[in-house]
SEPAKOL-757594 format. One record per residue (C-alpha): residue in three letters; x, z, y. Coordinates in nm, 3 decimals, decimal comma. Example, Ala and Ser with C-alpha at 12.3 -4.5 7.8 and 13.67 -1.06 7.14 Angstrom:
2
   residuo        c1        c3        c2
       ALA     1,230     0,780    -0,450
       SER     1,367     0,714    -0,106
***
This chain:
439
   residuo        c1        c3        c2
       MET    19,319    16,060     2,123
       LEU    19,029    16,253     1,910
       ARG    18,824    16,200     2,242
       THR    18,871    15,841     2,277
       ALA    18,818    15,819     1,892
       LEU    18,470    16,023     1,939
       LEU    18,389    15,785     2,242
       LEU    18,467    15,426     2,043
       PRO    18,148    15,411     1,831
       VAL    17,936    15,497     2,149
       LEU    18,087    15,253     2,360
       GLY    18,061    15,024     2,112
       LEU    17,684    15,099     2,112
       MET    17,651    15,081     2,491
       ALA    17,856    14,750     2,481
       GLY    17,596    14,598     2,215
       ALA    17,310    14,704     2,398
       ALA    17,441    14,571     2,725
       GLY    17,558    14,240     2,551
       ALA    17,228    14,191     2,388
       ALA    17,032    13,839     2,430
       PRO    16,770    13,878     2,662
       VAL    16,413    13,775     2,593
       THR    16,343    13,494     2,783
       VAL    15,994    13,450     2,835
       VAL    15,820    13,135     3,032
       THR    15,480    13,223     3,185
       SER    15,285    13,132     3,457
       PHE    15,195    13,475     3,535
       PRO    15,282    13,637     3,901
       LYS    15,493    13,887     3,949
       ASP    15,241    14,139     3,995
       MET    15,191    14,122     3,628
       THR    15,514    14,056     3,477
       ASP    15,691    14,324     3,661
       PRO    15,468    14,597     3,485
       PHE    15,534    14,430     3,145
       LYS    15,892    14,411     3,179
       ALA    15,921    14,786     3,308
       ALA    15,712    14,896     3,024
       PHE    15,888    14,672     2,721
       GLU    16,222    14,779     2,833
       ALA    16,118    15,143     2,859
       ALA    15,989    15,121     2,533
       GLN    16,223    14,880     2,339
       SER    16,551    15,009     2,503
       ASP    16,755    14,736     2,286
       HIS    16,568    14,445     2,438
       THR    16,548    14,323     2,807
       LEU    16,289    14,076     2,938
       GLU    16,422    13,786     3,132
       ILE    16,112    13,590     3,336
       VAL    16,094    13,221     3,387
       ASN    15,792    13,176     3,602
       ARG    15,600    12,800     3,556
       ASN    15,270    12,713     3,621
       THR    15,086    12,640     3,245
       ASN    15,140    12,227     3,300
       ALA    15,493    12,285     3,404
       GLY    15,573    12,546     3,143
       VAL    15,476    12,328     2,879
       SER    15,639    12,008     3,007
       PHE    15,926    12,214     3,016
       LEU    15,934    12,305     2,665
       GLN    15,846    11,974     2,579
       GLU    16,170    11,831     2,746
       THR    16,378    12,125     2,638
       ARG    16,309    12,131     2,229
       GLY    16,637    11,985     2,154
       SER    16,839    12,291     2,325
       ASN    16,549    12,530     2,332
       THR    16,654    12,838     2,530
       THR    16,306    13,000     2,519
       ASP    16,201    13,285     2,325
       ILE    15,802    13,347     2,451
       PHE    15,526    13,167     2,583
       TRP    15,279    13,356     2,765
       ALA    14,989    13,224     2,955
       SER    14,602    13,226     3,006
       ALA    14,525    12,889     2,907
       PRO    14,426    12,829     2,515
       ASP    14,430    12,469     2,511
       ALA    14,778    12,461     2,610
       PHE    14,876    12,675     2,321
       GLU    14,714    12,450     2,123
       VAL    14,914    12,173     2,253
       LEU    15,239    12,314     2,179
       LYS    15,132    12,435     1,836
       ASN    15,027    12,050     1,748
       ASP    15,378    11,929     1,920
       GLY    15,554    12,191     1,654
       LEU    15,704    12,400     1,966
       LEU    15,574    12,741     1,843
       ALA    15,656    12,948     1,554
       PRO    15,445    13,125     1,318
       ILE    15,438    13,518     1,290
       GLU    15,271    13,809     1,172
       PRO    15,249    14,087     1,417
       ASN    15,100    14,411     1,398
       ARG    14,727    14,363     1,553
       GLU    14,548    14,678     1,470
       GLY    14,279    14,747     1,662
       ILE    14,215    14,391     1,775
       PRO    13,904    14,197     1,642
       ASP    13,966    13,850     1,544
       GLU    13,703    13,734     1,774
       ILE    13,523    13,873     2,094
       GLY    13,235    13,725     2,254
       GLY    13,176    13,465     1,927
       TYR    13,541    13,336     2,046
       PRO    13,865    13,366     1,802
       MET    14,134    13,574     1,977
       ASN    14,401    13,462     1,768
       ASP    14,528    13,111     1,616
       PRO    14,454    13,135     1,253
       GLU    14,774    12,998     1,100
       GLY    14,955    13,269     1,351
       HIS    15,139    13,061     1,610
       TYR    14,972    13,240     1,931
       PHE    14,773    13,557     1,976
       GLY    14,553    13,675     2,243
       PHE    14,646    13,975     2,415
       ALA    14,369    13,962     2,680
       ALA    14,036    13,830     2,765
       SER    13,921    13,625     3,058
       GLY    13,584    13,516     3,190
       TYR    13,544    13,261     3,484
       GLY    13,362    13,348     3,798
       ILE    13,338    13,333     4,169
       MET    13,506    13,605     4,378
       TYR    13,385    13,656     4,748
       ASN    13,503    13,846     5,046
       THR    13,218    14,065     5,155
       ARG    13,305    14,096     5,535
       TYR    13,352    13,729     5,565
       ILE    12,979    13,637     5,427
       GLU    12,850    13,905     5,612
       ALA    13,032    13,820     5,956
       ASN    12,894    13,475     5,870
       ASP    12,558    13,553     5,738
       LEU    12,633    13,393     5,384
       PRO    12,475    13,471     5,091
       VAL    12,613    13,680     4,768
       PRO    12,675    13,406     4,513
       ALA    12,552    13,410     4,133
       GLU    12,571    13,068     3,959
       TRP    12,782    12,780     4,027
       GLU    12,503    12,604     4,179
       ASP    12,493    12,862     4,493
       LEU    12,832    12,702     4,559
       MET    12,675    12,349     4,631
       ALA    12,438    12,477     4,919
       PRO    12,491    12,311     5,242
       GLU    12,563    12,661     5,429
       MET    12,828    12,675     5,206
       ASN    13,022    12,394     5,334
       GLY    13,414    12,470     5,482
       HIS    13,393    12,808     5,283
       VAL    13,496    12,759     4,955
       ALA    13,847    12,764     4,808
       MET    13,982    12,619     4,443
       SER    14,293    12,530     4,282
       SER    14,376    12,200     4,091
       PRO    14,351    12,171     3,732
       SER    14,677    12,033     3,706
       ARG    14,868    12,299     3,870
       SER    14,664    12,604     3,676
       GLY    14,594    12,626     3,342
       THR    14,340    12,911     3,414
       THR    14,171    12,644     3,674
       HIS    14,166    12,356     3,395
       LEU    13,995    12,612     3,182
       THR    13,721    12,684     3,456
       VAL    13,640    12,323     3,527
       GLU    13,640    12,261     3,143
       THR    13,381    12,510     3,065
       VAL    13,140    12,369     3,356
       LEU    13,187    12,047     3,193
       GLN    13,098    12,185     2,830
       GLY    12,833    12,418     2,941
       ASP    12,641    12,172     3,137
       GLY    12,744    11,802     2,974
       TRP    12,994    11,583     3,121
       ASP    12,800    11,401     3,366
       GLU    12,633    11,719     3,532
       GLY    12,956    11,887     3,497
       TRP    13,138    11,649     3,705
       ALA    12,838    11,641     3,964
       LYS    12,849    11,976     3,994
       TRP    13,214    11,954     4,038
       LYS    13,200    11,724     4,318
       TRP    12,923    11,906     4,528
       ILE    13,115    12,228     4,513
       ALA    13,466    12,004     4,619
       GLY    13,241    11,897     4,917
       ASN    13,195    12,227     5,038
       MET    13,591    12,341     5,004
       ASN    13,805    12,409     5,271
       THR    14,114    12,377     5,051
       VAL    14,234    12,294     4,719
       THR    14,548    12,523     4,645
       GLU    14,877    12,427     4,493
       ARG    14,870    12,735     4,204
       SER    14,561    12,923     4,100
       PHE    14,673    13,276     4,295
       GLY    14,643    13,082     4,635
       VAL    14,243    13,138     4,589
       PRO    14,271    13,498     4,581
       GLU    14,478    13,493     4,864
       ALA    14,291    13,286     5,061
       VAL    13,968    13,504     5,002
       ASN    14,149    13,814     5,023
       SER    14,279    13,764     5,369
       GLY    13,954    13,588     5,506
       ALA    14,083    13,213     5,524
       ALA    13,790    13,120     5,278
       GLY    13,453    13,324     5,165
       TYR    13,458    13,226     4,813
       GLY    13,692    13,146     4,554
       ILE    13,667    13,010     4,234
       VAL    13,878    13,225     3,998
       ILE    13,975    13,345     3,670
       ASP    13,849    13,701     3,646
       PHE    14,120    13,939     3,682
       PHE    14,208    13,766     3,995
       GLY    13,877    13,889     4,184
       LEU    13,934    14,252     3,961
       SER    14,267    14,314     4,092
       SER    14,217    14,229     4,458
       LYS    13,938    14,456     4,433
       ALA    14,114    14,762     4,280
       THR    14,392    14,705     4,521
       GLY    14,149    14,753     4,822
       PHE    14,038    14,406     4,926
       PRO    13,694    14,362     5,017
       VAL    13,580    14,135     4,789
       GLU    13,346    14,132     4,466
       LEU    13,338    13,886     4,137
       VAL    13,051    13,767     3,965
       TYR    13,007    13,582     3,632
       PRO    12,819    13,281     3,642
       SER    12,584    13,201     3,349
       VAL    12,818    12,891     3,257
       THR    13,096    13,079     3,173
       ALA    13,325    13,143     2,838
       ILE    13,508    13,429     2,727
       VAL    13,859    13,321     2,610
       PRO    14,199    13,484     2,551
       ALA    14,512    13,470     2,744
       ASN    14,786    13,425     2,501
       VAL    15,131    13,478     2,386
       GLY    15,345    13,307     2,122
       MET    15,707    13,296     1,968
       VAL    15,834    12,904     2,098
       ALA    16,002    12,740     1,782
       ASN    16,394    12,790     1,722
       ALA    16,372    13,096     1,959
       PRO    16,740    13,197     2,005
       ASN    16,632    13,563     1,990
       PRO    16,367    13,587     1,764
       GLU    16,360    13,954     1,715
       GLY    16,346    14,015     2,086
       ALA    16,048    13,771     2,081
       ALA    15,839    13,916     1,784
       ALA    15,892    14,272     1,928
       PHE    15,776    14,137     2,273
       VAL    15,473    14,002     2,085
       ASP    15,391    14,351     1,881
       PHE    15,430    14,527     2,268
       VAL    15,179    14,320     2,432
       LEU    14,949    14,397     2,152
       SER    15,018    14,776     2,103
       PRO    14,769    15,008     2,267
       GLU    15,083    15,112     2,515
       GLY    15,075    14,708     2,604
       GLN    14,740    14,712     2,610
       GLN    14,714    14,977     2,856
       VAL    14,931    14,813     3,096
       LEU    14,649    14,552     3,176
       LEU    14,453    14,814     3,316
       GLU    14,716    14,890     3,620
       PRO    14,551    14,814     3,957
       ALA    14,731    14,537     4,024
       ILE    14,675    14,337     3,658
       MET    14,329    14,415     3,612
       ARG    14,320    14,206     3,285
       LEU    14,061    14,298     2,992
       PRO    14,241    14,435     2,721
       VAL    14,130    14,304     2,351
       ASN    14,197    14,635     2,215
       GLU    13,833    14,820     2,239
       ALA    13,985    15,151     2,192
       VAL    14,169    15,105     2,545
       TYR    13,818    15,109     2,754
       ALA    13,794    15,450     2,732
       ASP    14,070    15,476     2,955
       ALA    13,909    15,148     3,188
       PRO    13,796    15,234     3,567
       GLU    13,440    15,298     3,611
       GLY    13,224    14,948     3,632
       PHE    13,538    14,775     3,483
       PRO    13,384    14,476     3,251
       ASN    13,405    14,534     2,920
       PRO    13,363    14,226     2,684
       PHE    13,288    14,427     2,379
       ALA    12,945    14,535     2,572
       GLU    12,603    14,354     2,452
       ASP    12,554    14,291     2,836
       PHE    12,875    14,131     2,921
       ALA    12,831    13,790     3,016
       PRO    12,565    13,724     2,761
       ASP    12,504    13,352     2,831
       ALA    12,873    13,277     2,763
       ILE    12,928    12,925     2,604
       ALA    13,108    12,892     2,281
       PHE    13,417    12,701     2,449
       ASP    13,531    12,412     2,218
       VAL    13,926    12,479     2,256
       ASP    14,014    12,175     2,013
       LYS    13,775    11,913     2,271
       SER    13,972    12,060     2,578
       GLY    14,299    12,008     2,429
       ALA    14,211    11,665     2,340
       ARG    14,137    11,538     2,683
       TYR    14,348    11,813     2,835
       ASN    14,546    11,560     3,041
       LEU    14,257    11,316     3,108
       VAL    14,048    11,556     3,270
       ASN    14,324    11,702     3,508
       SER    14,398    11,331     3,619
       LEU    14,007    11,293     3,661
       PHE    13,964    11,579     3,873
       ASP    14,250    11,467     4,059
       VAL    14,192    11,122     4,141
       MET    13,807    11,265     4,197
       ILE    13,847    11,542     4,409
       THR    14,209    11,666     4,456
       TYR    14,356    11,364     4,649
       ARG    14,022    11,213     4,776
       LEU    13,893    11,563     4,913
       ASN    13,855    11,421     5,254
       GLU    13,647    11,113     5,141
       LEU    13,437    11,319     4,907
       ARG    13,365    11,622     5,185
       GLU    13,262    11,328     5,447
       ALA    12,978    11,172     5,198
       VAL    12,868    11,508     5,103
       ALA    12,860    11,614     5,467
       ALA    12,653    11,299     5,559
       VAL    12,408    11,360     5,289
       GLN    12,372    11,726     5,366
       ALA    12,284    11,605     5,726
       ALA    12,054    11,323     5,615
       GLU    11,862    11,586     5,388
       ALA    11,837    11,839     5,694
       ALA    11,693    11,577     5,911
       HIS    11,439    11,450     5,656
       PRO    11,375    11,824     5,444
       GLU    11,199    11,789     5,111
       GLY    11,183    11,388     5,118
       ALA    10,954    11,409     5,416
       ASN    11,029    11,042     5,472
       PRO    11,024    10,786     5,162
       GLN    11,280    10,560     5,285
       ALA    11,533    10,783     5,397
       GLN    11,498    10,972     5,059
       ALA    11,550    10,660     4,862
       LEU    11,883    10,629     5,095
       ILE    11,992    10,974     5,004
       ASP    11,912    10,934     4,626
       GLU    12,127    10,625     4,624
       ALA    12,418    10,790     4,828
       ARG    12,356    11,095     4,547
       ALA    12,435    10,882     4,265
       LEU    12,747    10,723     4,402
       ILE    12,914    11,073     4,498
       GLU    12,791    11,185     4,154
       ALA    12,935    10,870     3,982
       THR    13,214    10,915     3,732
       PRO    13,418    10,653     3,628
       ILE    13,444    10,724     3,248
       THR    13,206    10,832     3,007
       GLU    13,222    11,157     2,780
       GLU    13,276    10,940     2,465
       GLN    13,606    10,734     2,638
       ALA    13,762    11,063     2,710
       ALA    13,706    11,149     2,365
       ASP    13,880    10,851     2,227
       PRO    14,221    10,961     2,123
       ALA    14,368    10,610     2,199
       PHE    14,232    10,627     2,563
       ALA    14,288    11,002     2,609
       GLY    14,666    10,933     2,511
       VAL    14,735    10,743     2,771
       PHE    14,757    11,049     3,032
       THR    15,100    11,193     2,940
       ILE    15,207    11,234     3,268
       VAL    15,143    11,586     3,459
       ARG    15,108    11,631     3,816
       ASP    15,238    11,946     3,783
       ALA    15,474    11,900     4,114
       GLU    15,410    11,733     4,444
       ASP    15,705    11,458     4,380
       VAL    15,568    11,359     4,021
       GLU    15,532    10,985     4,014
       VAL    15,259    10,839     3,775
       VAL    15,354    10,524     3,642
       GLY    15,273    10,245     3,362
       ARG    14,947    10,226     3,211
       GLN    14,819    10,577     3,328
       ALA    14,893    10,466     3,689
       GLU    14,720    10,128     3,612
       VAL    14,395    10,353     3,507
       GLU    14,423    10,585     3,780
       ARG    14,419    10,304     4,015
       ASP    14,107    10,162     3,894
       TRP    13,971    10,520     3,921
       ASP    14,052    10,521     4,261
       ALA    13,928    10,212     4,362
       ALA    13,591    10,299     4,272
       VAL    13,598    10,651     4,377
       VAL    13,694    10,521     4,742
       ALA    13,409    10,270     4,748
       ASN    13,155    10,482     4,628
       TYR    13,221    10,789     4,887
       ALA    13,229    10,571     5,172
       ARG    12,887    10,354     5,049
       ALA    12,762    10,709     4,995
       ARG    12,842    10,831     5,345
       GLU    12,723    10,482     5,512
       LEU    12,332    10,537     5,316
       ALA    12,330    10,906     5,425
       ASP    12,415    10,821     5,786
       GLN    12,143    10,527     5,751
       ALA    11,878    10,785     5,634
       ALA    11,980    11,048     5,890
       ALA    11,936    10,781     6,190
       LEU    11,551    10,713     6,048
       ASN    11,285    10,840     6,247
***
């Protein structure tokens, strides 16, 4: 009886720990990242367990919006700051005050945290190009340095990218170029790059998988994909083009979280030196936001606190990106994702015509080529139209899965865009073919 009496409190504590509600995390991060964090967090916080629900960023945002009346999620954890801004504006994130000792308010001129405490940067990221060194050597292809390098004719069929409607990190990459180069020039650049693509992947991690395996030579990625691939032994390198942005990956507590204590503990952990150290594991290789952690970083690992790190990075406007988030994704899908074959054919025709008449050797051919180029580069709407809240507000349906049906006013607008795009690509190909045929 005495032994039983002594054991009862212990058993009660064990039952309490075993019965504690898990911290439910909705995240776009792959298992290579979430598993090490889960193990480290549960080792550091023995009274909490972590339950990971993996969804891409856009699907995660939609899920939280759809379940707000009966929320079961404690944490939203993803790379895209504009997605957090959308959730904040919808009242779906709770303000908290975690311990941020050692973490600056901004890195590279970009704020690391929401000033009102709804979400916090736990890692910094840039956007760039990863390439397979064996692939480019075998195919006698150049080492890229700028986005423009992926537009060159010799890159045709060698580039991989994911769709921004399926990947928050890809959305940020697209938006970075649009902000850095301007609306018209930025979209033109994406189309010429897309004309050289061999695939638009379903998820962002499909791009590094393609480059790692040699299915593609070049991939447009958030930096940690390239860094982790290299660290785990793949023959790849990563470059930051001049037009990039240094933005945080974020973590935030969901409003009306069922386990607010556990959620707060998880935010504290990922911001702690111990949690920041997990970012340096070879399968993760993300940039910590605590400068002191770089003392333990591998040799040659990028350091966003260094003066020579991406010195020309743009000042990313998260408000602009958030305001036109769904519109930009829809426009990319209409012009590129769902018309990739037509775009590639038009781009290939222009490339062939320019090869037949280099440096404008034939004025008549050059005039046709110039017209074809203008048709490929044409964008259905102006930046001013995209900035109109009434128009941008039409785009409420997110293509975060293959079976999503777009209806209503959004469908009408997209049909008009598609008709214009298809006609432009077809006419551009026709003009380019005419130019190529000239003597």
